[in-house]
N, C-alpha and C positions, 0 to 999 in steps of 0.2 A: 784077411788072415784071422782064423778063429783061435782064441786062447782059452784054455780050460784049466782051472785050480783043481788039480786031482788030489790035493792034500786035505787035511782035516782042520786046518786053521786058515784065516784070512791071510792073503799074500799079495805081493805086487810082482809084476812083470814088466819088463821094458821090451816092447816090440821094436825091431830095428829094420830099416829099409836101407839095402845097398844097391848100388848099380855098378855095372861094368861096360865101358863102351868097347865093344869088341874089335873095332877098327878105328883108329883116330889119326889125325894129322900130327898129333904129339903124343908123347909117352904119357899114359895115364895110369893110376893105381890099378891094381886088379879088383880091389873092393873099394868103392867110396860110400862112406856113410852118408846118406842123403836125408834121413828122417827117422824120427823115433817117437814112440808114444809110451808113456808110463801108465799103467792100469792097475786098479786094485780089484781083487776078485775074492768073493766069499767062497768057502769050500764048496766044491761041485759046480761053481758058476762058470758059464762060458760067455765070453764077449767077442764081438767082431771088432777088429781093429782095420781101419781103411787109411790108405795113403793115397794122395794125389801127385801125380807126376805131370810137370809142366817144364817151362822153360828153365826155371831157377834150379830145378832138380836135375836136369840133364845137360846143362850148359857147362862150359869150361873156358878158360882163357887160351886162346890160339897164339900162334908164333907172333902175331902183331898186337897181342895183349887186347884183343877184342873178345867180349863174351859171346859164344856162339854155341849152337846146337848143329852138329854136323849129321847129315842123312847116314843112316846105317842101322846096325843091329845093336841093341842094348840088351844085356842080361840083367834082369830085375830079381833081387833075391830079399826075402824077408824071413825073419826068426827071431829068437830070444837071445842069440849071441851070433858072433861073426863066423861060427863054424857050422852049426846045425841049422841050415837054411833050406828053405824051399825056393824053387826059381821058375822063372819063365822068360820068354823072350818078347822083346818089344822092337819093332821096326819103324824107324823114322823115315819117312819119304822126303825126297827133295822137293822143295816148293815149285 
């Protein structure tokens, strides 16, 4: 995700990573905050913010209270707030 300071003064932004498990064996939130990065930018400066997705970011507690990642489709969303997001889809295959 590229973040640009379009203002005339130095500023901070908090890039946020959300996921949505499209189909799950238990009810899950529509958006789950799974990562964030605070960055400082000079006027006109652009920085790239990267997030890594692994077991911890995609896992949840199933009905048996075991931490799991189920196969299926996840919606991955990033942005500066929980409303104005860009998204893509990630498919987790069964082992």
